C-alpha positions as CSV (number, residue, x, y, z in Angstrom):
1,X,34.6,-33.3,27.9
2,X,31.5,-31.2,27.1
3,X,30.8,-28.5,29.7
4,X,27.5,-28.8,31.6
5,X,24.7,-26.7,30.1
6,X,24.5,-23.5,32.2
7,X,21.1,-22.5,30.9
8,X,22.4,-20.2,28.0
9,X,22.2,-23.1,25.4
10,X,19.3,-25.4,24.6
11,X,18.9,-28.1,22.1
12,X,17.8,-27.2,18.5
13,X,16.1,-29.1,15.9
14,X,14.3,-28.5,12.7
15,X,10.7,-27.6,12.8
16,X,8.2,-30.4,11.9
17,X,6.6,-30.2,8.4
18,X,3.5,-28.3,9.4
19,X,5.5,-25.6,11.4
20,X,8.0,-25.3,8.5
21,X,5.2,-25.0,5.9
22,X,3.7,-22.3,8.0
23,X,6.8,-20.3,8.1
24,X,7.3,-20.5,4.3
25,X,3.6,-19.7,3.7
26,X,4.1,-16.4,5.7
27,X,7.0,-15.6,3.6
28,X,5.6,-16.5,0.2
29,X,2.1,-14.9,0.8
30,X,3.5,-11.6,2.5
31,X,2.1,-8.7,0.5
32,X,2.4,-4.9,0.6
33,X,-1.2,-3.9,1.5
34,X,-2.4,-0.5,0.3
35,X,-6.0,-0.1,-0.5
36,X,-7.6,-3.2,1.1
37,X,-7.6,-2.0,4.8
38,X,-10.7,-2.3,7.0
39,X,-11.5,0.5,9.5
40,X,-11.6,-1.9,12.5
41,X,-8.8,-0.9,15.1
42,X,-6.2,-3.5,15.8
43,X,-6.5,-5.0,19.4
44,X,-3.9,-3.9,21.7
45,X,-2.7,-7.6,22.3
46,X,-2.2,-8.1,18.5
47,X,-0.1,-4.9,18.3
48,X,1.9,-6.0,21.2
49,X,2.7,-9.5,19.6
50,X,3.8,-7.7,16.3
51,X,6.0,-5.3,18.3
52,X,7.4,-8.4,20.4
53,X,8.2,-10.0,17.0
54,X,10.1,-7.0,15.8
55,X,11.9,-6.7,19.0
56,X,13.2,-10.2,18.6
57,X,14.9,-9.4,15.4
58,X,18.7,-9.9,15.1
59,X,20.8,-6.7,15.6
60,X,24.5,-6.3,15.2
61,X,26.2,-6.1,18.6
62,X,22.7,-6.7,20.2
63,X,22.3,-2.9,20.1
64,X,18.6,-3.1,19.3
65,X,18.5,0.4,17.7
66,X,14.8,0.5,16.9
67,X,11.9,2.4,18.4
68,X,8.2,2.2,17.3
69,X,5.9,5.3,17.2
70,X,2.2,4.0,17.2
71,X,0.1,6.7,15.3
72,X,-3.7,6.3,15.6
73,X,-4.6,10.0,15.7
74,X,-6.3,10.9,12.5
75,X,-5.1,14.4,12.5
76,X,-1.4,13.3,12.6
77,X,-2.0,10.7,9.9
78,X,-3.6,13.5,7.9
79,X,-0.3,15.4,8.2
80,X,1.8,12.4,7.3
81,X,-0.5,11.8,4.2
82,X,0.2,15.5,3.0
83,X,3.8,15.0,3.5
84,X,3.6,11.8,1.3
85,X,1.4,13.6,-1.3
86,X,4.0,16.3,-1.8
87,X,6.8,13.8,-2.2
88,X,4.7,11.5,-4.5
89,X,4.0,14.5,-6.8
90,X,7.7,15.0,-7.0
91,X,8.4,11.3,-7.6
92,X,6.0,11.3,-10.5
93,X,8.1,13.9,-12.3
94,X,11.1,11.7,-12.1
95,X,9.6,9.3,-14.7
96,X,8.9,9.9,-18.4
97,X,5.9,9.7,-20.6
98,X,3.8,6.5,-20.3
99,X,5.8,5.4,-17.2
100,X,4.7,8.7,-15.5
101,X,1.2,8.0,-16.3
102,X,1.6,4.5,-15.0
103,X,3.1,5.6,-11.7
104,X,0.3,8.2,-11.1
105,X,-2.2,5.3,-11.5
106,X,-0.7,3.3,-8.8
107,X,-2.1,3.2,-5.2
108,X,1.1,3.5,-3.2
109,X,-0.1,4.0,0.4
110,X,-2.7,3.5,2.8
111,X,-2.0,6.1,5.4
112,X,-5.5,7.3,5.9
113,X,-7.4,4.1,5.2
114,X,-5.4,1.9,7.7
115,X,-6.3,2.4,11.4
116,X,-2.7,2.4,12.6
117,X,0.5,3.8,11.4
118,X,3.8,2.6,12.8
119,X,6.9,4.8,12.4
120,X,10.0,2.6,12.8
121,X,13.2,4.5,13.6
122,X,16.9,3.7,14.2
123,X,19.1,5.3,17.0
124,X,22.7,5.0,15.9
125,X,23.9,6.0,19.4
126,X,22.1,3.3,21.4
127,X,25.2,1.1,21.4
128,X,27.7,3.8,22.1
129,X,30.3,5.1,19.9
130,X,31.9,1.8,19.1
131,X,29.5,-1.1,18.6
132,X,30.6,-4.7,18.2
133,X,30.1,-5.7,14.4
134,X,29.5,-2.0,13.3
135,X,33.1,-1.1,13.5
136,X,33.7,-1.3,9.7
137,X,30.2,-0.9,8.4
138,X,28.3,2.1,10.2
139,X,25.0,1.1,8.3
140,X,24.7,-2.0,10.3
141,X,22.3,-0.3,12.7
142,X,20.0,0.6,9.9
143,X,20.2,-3.0,8.5
144,X,19.4,-4.4,11.9
145,X,16.2,-2.2,12.1
146,X,15.1,-3.4,8.6
147,X,15.3,-6.9,10.1
148,X,12.8,-5.7,12.8
149,X,10.5,-4.5,10.1
150,X,10.6,-7.9,8.4
151,X,10.0,-9.8,11.6
152,X,6.9,-7.4,12.2
153,X,5.7,-8.0,8.6
154,X,5.8,-11.8,8.8
155,X,4.2,-11.8,12.1
156,X,1.4,-9.6,10.8
157,X,0.9,-12.0,8.0
158,X,0.4,-14.9,10.4
159,X,-2.0,-12.8,12.5
160,X,-4.0,-11.8,9.4
161,X,-2.9,-8.2,9.6
162,X,-2.0,-6.2,6.5
163,X,1.2,-4.0,6.4
164,X,2.0,-1.5,3.8
165,X,5.5,0.1,3.8
166,X,5.4,3.8,2.6
167,X,8.9,5.1,1.7
168,X,8.0,8.2,-0.4
169,X,8.6,11.0,2.1
170,X,11.1,13.7,2.9
171,X,12.5,12.3,6.2
172,X,12.6,15.9,7.6
173,X,8.9,16.2,7.1
174,X,8.2,13.0,9.2
175,X,10.7,14.1,11.9
176,X,8.8,17.5,12.2
177,X,5.4,16.0,12.4
178,X,6.3,13.3,14.9
179,X,8.8,15.2,17.1
180,X,11.8,12.8,16.2
181,X,15.1,14.0,17.4
182,X,17.7,15.0,14.7
183,X,20.2,12.1,15.3
184,X,17.3,9.5,14.9
185,X,17.0,7.9,11.4
186,X,13.3,7.2,10.1
187,X,13.5,3.7,8.6
188,X,9.7,3.0,7.7
189,X,6.3,4.3,7.9
190,X,4.1,1.0,8.1
191,X,0.3,1.2,7.5
192,X,-1.3,-1.6,9.6
193,X,-4.7,-3.0,9.8
194,X,-7.1,-5.8,8.9
195,X,-7.9,-6.2,5.3
196,X,-10.7,-7.8,3.1
197,X,-8.5,-9.0,0.3
198,X,-4.9,-9.8,-0.5
199,X,-3.2,-10.0,-3.9
200,X,-2.3,-13.5,-4.9
201,X,0.9,-11.9,-6.5
202,X,2.8,-8.6,-5.7
203,X,0.5,-5.8,-6.6
204,X,3.2,-4.1,-8.8
205,X,3.7,-7.3,-10.6
206,X,-0.2,-7.6,-11.1
207,X,-0.4,-4.1,-12.5
208,X,2.5,-4.5,-14.8
209,X,5.1,-2.2,-13.0
210,X,7.7,-5.0,-12.7
211,X,8.0,-8.7,-12.6
212,X,9.8,-11.0,-10.1
213,X,13.3,-11.8,-11.5
214,X,14.2,-15.5,-12.1
215,X,16.2,-16.7,-9.0
216,X,18.7,-18.5,-11.3
217,X,19.9,-15.1,-12.7
218,X,20.7,-13.9,-9.3
219,X,22.9,-16.8,-8.0
220,X,26.7,-16.8,-8.5
221,X,29.3,-19.4,-7.5
222,X,32.4,-18.5,-5.6
223,X,32.9,-15.2,-7.6
224,X,30.7,-12.5,-9.0
225,X,29.5,-13.5,-12.4
226,X,30.2,-17.3,-12.1
227,X,26.9,-19.2,-12.8
């Protein structure tokens, strides 16, 4: 006999076609926004909804290791941009010849242009020393936090808010600027704001850096290499 529902379980069904299409539209049209930000501040209720979406991401052991530092102060964002600029000049030297010139031509951040910066962090101590599901893969806390970033990004797309993920930093620089404790890991700096245009295809594809790989080349059956 099936036990009575104690309130922890509820019926689940597929979304109707309109709801389903909206989810896939958010996924397929999500873009990394860098240079199209408008100066208008994001309303507090919109920011709250984005953070609620992030906070409802899956996390291993339900440890919820994320924190969100909302940075609106232009002076702090200027310091963050300077940290990016130092790292970006280092990164350019890692490429050769025409590739280096191409790299330097790319717009890779919107730190000063976007009205809001969101630093997303991961606290590996939040679930204690032994975390369900992390016992054999200690990086699961960071992976969980990346899921929170993706949730926020898709919610932002639905809200008409642009997000740009900036990863070209020395983590120690961000920690010093934002007063982040040593044991906390920086996962992402997100530029957030309304925008006036959105690329139809990913910007790096449009500008010839890389193209999307054919999905068929990435699928194996049962064992690595079996197509």
